[in-house]
C-alpha positions in Angstrom: -55.7 44.1 -89.7 -55.3 41.1 -87.5 -57.4 40.3 -84.4 -54.6 41.1 -82.0 -52.4 44.3 -82.4 -49.7 46.1 -80.5 -50.4 49.6 -79.2 -48.5 52.6 -78.0 -49.4 52.6 -74.3 -50.1 55.7 -72.3 -48.8 55.1 -68.8 -47.8 56.8 -65.5 -44.4 58.4 -65.3 -43.5 57.3 -61.8 -40.8 60.0 -61.4 -43.7 62.5 -61.6 -46.7 60.6 -60.3 -45.0 58.5 -57.6 -44.9 54.7 -57.0 -47.2 52.6 -59.1 -48.6 50.8 -56.1 -50.3 54.1 -55.1 -51.7 54.8 -58.6 -53.5 51.6 -59.6 -56.9 50.3 -58.5 -59.2 47.3 -59.0 -61.9 47.5 -61.7 -64.5 50.2 -61.0 -67.3 47.7 -60.3 -65.6 45.9 -57.3 -64.5 49.1 -55.4 -66.5 49.7 -52.2 -67.0 53.2 -50.8 -64.4 52.6 -48.2 -61.9 51.2 -50.7 -62.5 54.1 -53.0 -61.7 56.6 -50.2 -58.5 54.8 -49.4 -57.4 54.7 -53.1 -58.2 58.4 -53.5 -56.2 59.2 -50.4 -53.2 57.2 -51.7 -52.4 59.7 -54.4 -53.9 62.7 -56.2 -53.2 60.7 -59.4 -54.8 57.4 -58.5 -56.6 55.9 -61.4 -59.9 55.8 -59.4 -60.2 59.5 -60.4 -60.5 58.4 -64.0 -62.5 55.1 -63.8 -64.9 56.3 -61.0 -65.3 60.0 -61.5 -68.3 62.0 -60.2 -69.1 62.7 -63.9 -67.5 61.4 -67.1 -66.4 64.9 -68.3 -64.3 65.2 -65.1 -62.3 62.1 -66.1 -61.7 63.6 -69.6 -60.4 66.8 -68.2 -58.1 65.1 -65.7 -56.7 62.8 -68.4 -55.8 65.8 -70.5 -54.3 67.7 -67.5 -52.2 64.8 -66.4 -50.7 64.2 -69.8 -49.8 67.9 -70.2 -48.2 67.9 -66.7 -46.1 64.8 -67.5 -48.0 62.6 -65.0 -48.8 60.3 -68.0 -46.5 59.7 -70.9 -46.9 58.0 -74.2 -44.7 55.1 -75.4 -42.8 55.8 -78.6 -43.1 52.4 -80.1 -46.1 50.1 -80.4 -45.7 47.0 -78.3 -47.5 44.1 -76.6 -46.9 43.5 -73.0 -46.3 40.2 -71.2 -48.2 40.1 -67.9 -47.7 37.9 -64.9 -49.9 38.1 -61.8 -48.7 36.4 -58.7 -51.5 36.0 -56.1 -53.0 34.0 -53.3 -56.6 33.1 -54.1 -59.7 33.1 -51.8 -58.8 29.4 -51.2 -55.4 30.3 -49.7 -53.5 28.8 -52.6 -50.6 30.7 -54.3 -50.7 30.9 -58.1 -49.4 32.8 -61.0 -51.5 33.8 -64.0 -49.8 34.7 -67.3 -51.2 36.7 -70.3 -50.5 39.2 -73.0 -51.8 42.8 -73.0 -52.7 44.0 -76.5 -55.4 45.7 -78.6 -58.1 43.3 -79.8 -60.3 44.1 -82.8 -63.9 44.6 -81.7 -66.2 42.0 -83.2 -70.0 41.7 -82.7 -70.8 38.6 -80.8 -72.8 37.1 -83.7 -69.6 36.9 -85.7 -68.4 34.2 -83.3 -64.9 35.6 -83.0 -65.3 37.2 -79.5 -67.9 35.6 -77.3 -69.6 36.6 -73.9 -70.3 34.1 -71.2 -72.4 36.2 -68.8 -75.3 38.6 -69.1 -74.8 42.3 -68.4 -76.5 45.0 -66.5 -77.4 47.7 -69.1 -77.0 50.6 -66.7 -73.4 49.7 -66.0 -72.6 49.5 -69.7 -74.1 52.9 -70.2 -71.8 54.4 -67.6 -68.8 52.9 -69.3 -70.0 54.3 -72.6 -70.2 57.8 -71.2 -66.6 57.5 -69.9 -65.3 56.4 -73.4 -67.0 59.4 -75.0 -65.4 61.7 -72.5 -61.8 60.3 -72.4 -61.5 58.7 -75.8 -59.2 56.2 -74.0 -59.4 52.6 -73.1 -58.8 52.9 -69.3 -59.2 49.3 -68.2 -58.6 46.0 -70.0 -61.0 43.2 -70.7 -59.9 39.7 -69.6 -60.3 37.2 -72.5 -59.5 33.5 -72.8 -58.1 31.9 -75.9 -57.3 28.4 -77.1 -53.6 28.8 -77.8 -50.7 27.9 -75.4 -49.6 30.2 -72.5 -46.7 32.5 -73.3 -43.1 31.4 -72.4 -41.7 32.7 -69.2 -40.4 36.3 -69.6 -36.7 37.0 -69.6 -35.0 39.7 -67.5 -36.4 42.2 -65.1 -40.0 43.5 -65.6 -40.5 47.0 -67.0 -43.3 47.6 -64.5 -44.2 46.0 -61.2 -47.0 46.9 -58.7 -48.8 45.4 -55.8 -52.6 45.6 -55.3 -54.5 43.9 -52.6 -52.1 41.0 -52.2 -51.6 40.5 -56.0 -48.3 41.4 -57.7 -48.5 42.4 -61.4 -45.3 42.4 -63.5 -45.2 43.6 -67.1 -42.5 43.1 -69.7 -42.6 45.3 -72.9 -42.3 43.4 -76.2 -41.7 45.9 -79.0 -39.5 43.8 -81.4 -41.7 43.2 -84.5 -40.6 39.6 -84.8 -41.3 38.8 -81.2 -44.6 40.6 -81.4 -45.6 38.4 -84.4 -44.6 35.3 -82.6 -46.6 36.2 -79.5 -49.7 37.2 -81.5 -49.5 33.9 -83.4 -50.1 31.9 -80.2 -53.5 33.6 -79.6 -56.3 31.4 -81.1 -59.9 32.5 -81.6 -62.6 32.4 -80.6 -61.9 34.6 -77.6 -64.2 34.2 -74.6 -64.7 37.2 -72.4 -63.9 36.1 -68.8 -64.2 39.5 -67.2 -65.2 42.9 -68.5 -68.4 42.3 -70.4 -69.6 45.8 -69.7 -66.3 47.3 -70.9 -66.6 45.3 -74.1 -70.2 46.1 -74.7 -69.5 49.8 -74.2 -66.6 49.7 -76.6 -68.8 48.0 -79.2 -71.5 50.7 -78.8 -68.9 53.5 -79.0 -67.4 52.0 -82.2 -70.9 51.9 -83.7 -71.3 55.6 -82.9 -67.9 56.6 -84.3 -67.4 54.0 -87.0 -63.7 54.8 -87.4 -60.6 52.6 -87.4 -59.4 54.4 -84.3 -62.4 53.1 -82.2 -62.2 49.6 -83.6 -60.2 47.9 -80.8 -60.5 47.2 -77.1 -57.7 46.8 -74.6 -57.5 43.2 -73.4 -55.4 40.8 -71.4 -55.3 37.5 -73.3 -54.9 34.4 -71.1 -54.7 30.9 -72.4 -57.5 28.5 -71.2 -54.6 26.1 -70.5 -52.8 28.5 -68.1 -52.2 26.7 -64.8 -52.9 29.9 -62.8 -56.3 30.5 -64.5 -58.9 29.8 -61.8 -62.6 30.5 -61.4 -63.9 31.0 -57.9 -67.6 30.8 -56.9 -69.7 33.9 -56.4 -71.8 33.2 -53.3 -75.1 34.9 -52.7 -76.1 36.8 -49.5 -79.7 37.6 -48.8 -81.9 39.2 -46.2 -84.1 36.8 -44.3 -84.6 33.1 -45.1 -84.6 32.1 -48.8 -87.9 30.5 -50.1 -86.5 27.0 -50.4 -89.9 25.3 -50.1 -91.4 27.0 -53.1 -89.7 24.9 -55.8 -88.6 21.3 -56.5 -85.5 21.3 -54.3 -84.5 18.3 -52.3 -83.4 19.6 -48.9 -81.1 17.8 -46.5 -80.1 19.1 -43.1 -76.3 19.1 -42.4 -75.5 18.7 -38.8 -71.8 19.1 -39.2 -71.9 22.7 -40.2 -70.7 24.7 -43.2 -67.6 22.7 -43.9 -69.5 19.4 -44.0 -72.1 21.0 -46.2 -69.5 22.2 -48.7 -67.8 18.8 -48.7 -71.1 17.1 -49.5 -71.7 19.7 -52.2 -68.3 19.1 -53.8 -68.9 15.4 -53.8 -72.1 15.7 -55.9 -72.0 15.1 -59.7 -72.3 18.1 -62.0 -75.3 16.6 -63.8 -77.6 18.6 -61.4 -77.2 22.0 -59.6 -77.0 22.3 -55.9 -76.0 24.7 -53.2 -75.6 25.0 -49.4 -77.7 27.4 -47.3 -76.2 28.8 -44.1 -78.5 30.7 -41.8 -79.3 31.1 -38.1 -81.6 28.0 -38.6 -78.6 25.8 -39.5 -77.0 24.4 -42.6 -79.0 22.8 -45.5 -77.9 21.1 -48.7 -80.3 22.0 -51.5 -80.3 19.8 -54.7 -82.3 20.6 -57.8 -83.3 17.9 -60.4 -80.8 16.8 -63.1 -80.6 19.1 -66.1 -79.3 18.4 -69.6 -78.9 22.1 -70.5 -75.4 23.3 -69.6 -76.7 26.6 -68.2 -79.4 25.0 -66.1 -76.8 22.6 -64.6 -75.0 25.5 -63.0 -75.5 26.0 -59.2 -76.2 29.7 -59.7 -79.0 28.9 -62.1 -80.8 26.9 -59.3 -80.2 29.8 -56.9 -81.5 32.4 -59.3 -84.7 30.5 -59.9 -85.6 31.3 -56.3 -86.2 34.9 -57.5 -84.3 36.4 -54.6 -84.3 40.1 -53.9 -81.6 42.5 -52.6 -78.8 40.0 -53.2 -75.2 40.7 -52.4 -72.2 38.7 -53.7 -68.9 37.5 -52.4 -66.3 35.0 -53.5 -64.9 34.6 -50.0 -66.4 31.9 -47.8 -65.2 33.7 -44.6 -67.1 36.9 -45.7 -70.3 34.9 -46.3 -70.1 33.2 -42.9 -69.3 36.5 -41.1 -72.2 38.2 -42.7 -74.6 35.6 -41.4 -73.0 35.4 -38.0 -73.2 39.2 -37.6 -76.8 39.5 -38.8 -75.8 41.6 -41.9 -77.3 38.8 -44.0 -80.1 36.4 -43.2 -78.6 33.6 -45.2 -75.7 32.8 -47.4 -76.2 30.5 -50.4 -72.9 28.9 -51.2 -72.3 27.5 -54.7 -69.6 25.7 -56.7 -67.8 27.7 -59.4 -68.3 26.8 -63.0 -65.2 25.3 -64.7 -63.3 26.9 -67.5 -64.7 24.1 -69.7 -68.2 25.2 -68.6 -67.5 28.8 -69.6 -66.2 27.9 -73.0 -69.0 25.4 -73.8 -71.7 27.8 -72.9 -70.1 30.8 -74.7 -69.6 28.7 -77.9 -73.2 27.5 -77.8 -74.3 31.1 -78.0 -75.7 31.0 -74.5 -74.9 33.2 -71.5 -74.8 32.5 -67.8 -76.7 34.5 -65.2 -75.0 37.6 -64.0 -72.3 37.0 -61.3 -71.9 33.4 -62.2 -68.1 33.5 -62.2 -65.3 35.2 -60.3 -62.1 35.2 -62.1 -59.4 36.1 -59.6 -57.5 38.3 -59.3 -59.3 41.1 -60.9 -57.2 43.0 -63.5 -55.7 46.1 -62.1 -56.6 49.4 -63.7 -53.9 52.0 -64.2 -51.0 49.9 -65.4 -51.5 50.7 -69.1 -54.0 52.9 -71.0 -54.7 52.8 -74.7 -56.0 56.1 -76.3 -58.3 55.9 -79.3 -55.9 57.4 -81.8 -54.2 54.4 -83.4 
């Protein structure tokens, strides 16, 4: 079988379950306690009850009950789905990201067909594995980049549409075999996982356990690396207290003009060496590390992580980082530049990985639009 395949989607019947806006959720790992409570209150069928259950077996029972009650229904024909996500990024710019939703054959990383770009947290992968065992369903897609062209603009009204956190997702079903073949042919390997490393790792482990054709695929949204809406935002670090800037080989420059001037000076620096801006009650400092030839060591986050910080929080939003310092919730914010798409591809293809939380692909893919059971 080919690398990319259509699938018979399991999805919400909105006549039974209610509006799709109330049923979808962000990926499980970016949902705060407050957001989780709001999502659960939006509908008794919100997908958070599947992707963030108290225990995995509970999600399995719910999935079976919802299918029996008609809350979820299965598509009759295998299809791929054309996805458009219209959003305003953390930088205030409006964009549209386009991709294809399909099953992708699981490949071990050493085969060079599917590549990671970030390291994972093993405990998070284990939780996703437990969920796969209990539900036998791919509940959330992986975001993967490919080298082919973006899909052509879709025609007609979308089959599905939903809003989540300021992002609008629209989906068009493609079930004609000829059109499926044409769309699949545009996807060129190697694929680089942009978001969903834990989901992919868990799916690989589950397939090793089962070893069947049914478990040999993962649900993915495939986005061209050439897509104009594909954007990586930085993942800033928030820490308690003042970071140990004097313990390394950093060149420190006080910035009297505040955060905006610090970021302007950071953006003006060459990418041959990592740097970052520190914002704290003591002021704003531009920290520069020595030049590095290694593509991983050139990343700003690599220089930050060498500080061996403890109890770190993350945000892609500059306003959140500044507010955390101003309110005292954080002792300091370490502001970084985002890696480029070319950085991600170069590092992945070299067999290397970036530190955790190096990239923030925005928007996060919504969970609950389409599910893919392990029975094909």
